[in-house]
C-alpha positions as CSV (number, residue, x, y, z in Angstrom):
1,M,98.4,107.9,163.0
2,S,101.8,106.5,163.8
3,T,104.8,107.0,161.6
4,G,104.9,103.3,160.9
5,A,101.3,103.4,159.6
6,V,102.0,106.3,157.3
7,I,105.1,104.6,155.9
8,A,103.1,101.4,155.3
9,I,100.4,103.4,153.5
10,V,103.0,105.2,151.3
11,V,104.6,101.8,150.5
12,V,101.2,100.4,149.4
13,I,100.5,103.4,147.2
14,V,103.9,103.1,145.6
15,V,103.4,99.4,145.0
16,V,99.9,99.9,143.5
17,I,101.2,102.7,141.1
18,A,104.1,100.4,140.1
19,V,101.7,97.5,139.4
20,V,99.4,99.7,137.4
21,A,102.3,101.1,135.3
22,V,103.6,97.6,134.6
23,V,100.2,96.4,133.6
24,A,99.6,99.4,131.3
25,M,103.1,98.9,129.7
26,E,102.3,95.2,129.1
27,M,98.9,96.0,127.5
28,R,100.5,98.7,125.3
29,R,103.2,96.2,124.3
30,R,100.6,93.6,123.3
31,R,98.6,96.1,121.4
32,L,101.6,97.2,119.4
33,R,102.7,93.6,118.7
34,R,99.2,92.8,117.5
35,Q,99.0,95.9,115.3
36,F,102.5,95.8,113.8
37,G,103.1,92.0,113.7
38,P,106.5,91.0,112.5
39,E,107.5,94.6,112.1
40,Y,107.5,95.0,115.9
41,D,110.1,92.2,116.3
42,R,112.1,93.4,113.4
43,L,112.4,96.9,114.9
44,V,113.2,95.5,118.4
45,T,116.1,93.6,116.8
46,E,117.2,96.6,114.7
47,L,117.2,99.0,117.6
48,G,118.2,96.5,120.3
49,S,115.6,97.7,122.8
50,R,111.8,97.1,123.2
51,R,111.4,100.5,124.7
52,K,113.1,102.2,121.8
53,A,111.1,100.1,119.3
54,E,107.8,100.9,121.0
55,A,108.6,104.6,121.1
56,E,109.4,104.5,117.4
57,L,106.2,102.7,116.6
58,A,104.2,105.2,118.6
59,A,105.9,108.0,116.8
60,R,104.9,106.4,113.5
61,Q,101.3,106.3,114.5
62,R,101.4,110.0,115.3
63,R,103.0,110.8,111.9
64,V,100.4,108.7,110.0
65,N,97.6,110.4,111.9
66,K,98.7,113.6,110.3
67,L,98.6,112.2,106.8
68,D,95.6,112.6,104.6
69,I,95.1,108.9,103.9
70,R,91.8,108.2,102.0
71,P,90.1,105.2,100.5
72,L,89.9,104.7,96.7
73,T,86.7,105.6,94.9
74,R,84.8,102.8,93.2
75,A,86.1,104.0,89.8
76,E,89.7,104.0,91.1
77,T,89.3,100.5,92.6
78,A,87.9,99.1,89.4
79,R,90.7,100.7,87.3
80,Y,93.5,99.5,89.5
81,L,92.1,96.0,89.8
82,G,91.9,95.9,86.0
83,E,95.5,97.1,85.7
84,W,96.6,94.4,88.1
85,N,94.7,91.7,86.1
86,A,96.5,92.9,83.0
87,I,99.9,92.7,84.7
88,Q,99.2,89.3,86.1
89,E,98.1,87.9,82.7
90,R,101.5,88.9,81.2
91,F,103.5,87.2,84.0
92,V,103.9,83.9,82.2
93,D,105.4,85.6,79.2
94,V,107.5,88.4,80.8
95,P,107.8,87.6,84.6
96,A,110.5,90.1,85.4
97,Q,108.7,92.9,83.6
98,S,105.5,92.0,85.3
99,V,107.0,92.1,88.7
100,A,108.5,95.6,87.9
101,Q,105.1,96.7,86.8
102,A,103.4,95.3,89.9
103,S,105.9,97.2,92.1
104,T,105.1,100.4,90.2
105,L,101.3,99.8,90.5
106,V,101.5,99.3,94.2
107,S,103.5,102.5,94.6
108,A,100.9,104.3,92.5
109,V,98.0,103.1,94.7
110,M,100.0,104.0,97.8
111,K,100.6,107.6,96.6
112,L,96.9,108.0,95.5
113,R,95.7,106.9,98.9
114,G,98.0,109.5,100.6
115,Y,101.0,107.5,101.7
116,P,104.5,109.1,101.1
117,A,105.3,106.7,98.2
118,D,108.2,108.9,96.9
119,D,110.4,108.1,99.9
120,Q,110.7,104.4,100.5
121,N,111.8,104.7,104.1
122,E,108.9,107.0,104.9
123,A,106.6,104.7,102.9
124,M,107.6,101.6,104.9
125,E,107.2,103.4,108.2
126,A,103.7,104.7,107.2
127,L,102.6,101.4,105.8
128,S,103.6,99.6,109.0
129,V,100.9,101.3,111.0
130,E,98.0,99.9,109.0
131,H,99.7,97.0,107.2
132,G,102.3,95.8,109.6
133,P,101.7,92.1,109.2
134,T,102.0,92.4,105.4
135,L,104.9,94.7,105.3
136,G,107.6,92.0,105.6
137,R,106.3,90.4,102.5
138,Y,106.4,93.7,100.7
139,R,110.0,94.2,101.8
140,E,110.9,90.8,100.3
141,A,109.2,91.6,97.1
142,R,111.2,94.8,96.7
143,L,114.4,92.9,97.3
144,T,113.4,90.4,94.6
145,S,112.7,93.3,92.3
146,E,116.2,94.7,92.8
147,R,117.7,91.2,92.1
148,A,115.5,90.9,89.0
149,R,117.0,94.1,87.6
150,T,120.4,92.3,87.6
151,G,119.0,89.1,86.3
152,S,119.7,87.2,89.5
153,A,116.1,86.3,90.4
154,S,114.7,82.9,89.4
155,T,111.2,82.4,88.0
156,D,110.1,81.0,91.4
157,D,111.5,84.2,93.1
158,L,109.5,86.3,90.7
159,R,106.3,84.3,91.2
160,N,106.7,84.7,95.0
161,A,107.3,88.4,94.5
162,M,104.0,88.7,92.6
163,L,102.2,87.0,95.4
164,Q,103.9,89.3,98.0
165,Y,103.0,92.4,96.0
166,R,99.5,91.2,95.6
167,A,99.1,90.8,99.3
168,L,99.7,94.4,100.0
169,F,97.9,95.6,96.8
170,E,94.7,93.8,97.9
171,E,94.9,95.4,101.3
172,L,95.5,98.9,99.8
173,V,92.6,98.5,97.4
174,A,90.2,96.8,99.8
175,R,90.8,98.7,103.0
176,S,90.0,102.2,103.9
177,P,91.0,103.8,107.2
178,D,87.4,103.9,108.5
179,S,85.2,101.4,106.8
180,D,87.3,98.7,104.9
181,E,85.1,99.3,101.9
182,L,85.8,97.7,98.5
183,G,84.4,99.2,95.4
184,T,82.2,96.1,94.9
185,G,81.1,95.5,98.5
186,R,82.2,95.3,102.1
187,V,85.3,93.6,103.6
188,D,85.3,92.6,107.2
189,R,88.4,93.1,109.4
190,H,89.6,89.6,108.9
191,G,89.4,89.7,105.1
192,T,86.6,87.1,104.9
193,A,83.6,87.1,102.7
194,G,81.6,90.3,102.5
195,T,78.2,91.3,101.2
196,T,77.9,92.9,97.8
197,P,75.5,95.8,97.1
198,D,72.8,93.4,95.7
199,G,72.8,91.4,99.0
200,T,74.7,88.3,97.7
201,S,77.8,86.9,99.4
202,G,81.0,88.1,97.8
203,N,84.4,86.4,98.3
204,V,86.6,89.3,98.9
205,T,89.9,89.1,100.8
206,S,92.2,91.4,102.5
207,G,95.9,90.5,102.9
208,R,95.5,86.8,102.0
209,E,96.7,85.0,98.9
210,P,93.6,83.9,97.0
211,V,94.4,81.4,94.3
212,D,91.3,82.1,92.3
213,G,91.7,85.8,91.8
214,A,88.7,86.5,94.1
215,V,89.2,90.2,94.6
216,A,90.0,91.0,91.0
217,A,87.1,88.9,89.8
218,D,84.6,90.5,92.1
219,A,85.4,94.0,90.7
220,A,85.8,93.1,87.1
221,A,83.2,90.3,86.5
222,P,80.8,90.9,83.7
223,A,77.1,91.5,84.4
224,D,76.2,87.8,83.6
225,G,78.3,86.6,86.5
226,S,80.9,84.7,84.5
227,A,84.6,85.1,85.4
228,P,86.5,87.8,83.5
229,A,88.5,86.5,80.6
230,G,92.1,85.6,81.5
231,T,91.7,85.9,85.3
232,A,91.8,82.2,86.0
233,V,94.7,81.7,83.6
234,A,96.7,84.6,85.1
235,D,96.2,83.3,88.7
236,S,97.2,79.8,87.7
237,A,100.4,81.2,86.1
238,V,101.4,83.1,89.3
239,T,100.4,80.5,91.9
240,G,101.3,77.4,90.0
241,D,97.8,75.9,90.7
242,P,95.7,74.2,88.0
243,V,93.3,76.5,86.2
244,P,89.9,76.2,88.0
245,P,86.9,75.6,85.7
246,Q,84.9,78.8,85.2
247,R,81.4,78.7,86.4
248,S,78.5,81.1,86.9
249,T,78.1,82.8,90.2
250,R,74.4,83.3,89.8
251,G,72.3,81.7,92.5
């Protein structure tokens, strides 16, 4: 084989390796952007480099893999959903206090599931791995909570903060690392309707903003299928929507 042919083969091999590397890097970038959502772009802006941001996000994944993150039990799910309902019902009378309590409740659920809730920076980094698309809203809610402590947050700001806290709260309560199981049924990966243990369709959401208190109602509804007292009123107060008429969920 001539020297020219050998050089040509080497060049082709180098080009193929380079193309494979570029494709692999692009696939990894797309996966990270899909997983982390706005957190990916925020970190790129903060660090000034896609490569640095991607390295940091990969490091977060490794750190989270070492945490003992677990789903809530059915009893824990029911208890925390009940506590959320109680906080939400009080919003119309004491909005600032309700937002502060919502923040505390979210932190309590985070800690119980195994997230490093005592350190906010570590908590944000850990949450970004499983809850990246929702994390930006949680950051905004915490900023509103800080302004509320100085009396500089309006009622609309506080209402938005409640919705932002609720988005993460619902994800933390509904999702588990392996099965996305809610105490009252199943939740699919897109947060759409799931199937309850008795085989009926249950409207359970993950990360969205239900205006009818769907997640809370599913876990706390009485045995006769009627909506739990105060749920519709509380959701109306937070979202500003009219109170929907209560109706039976029996088929």
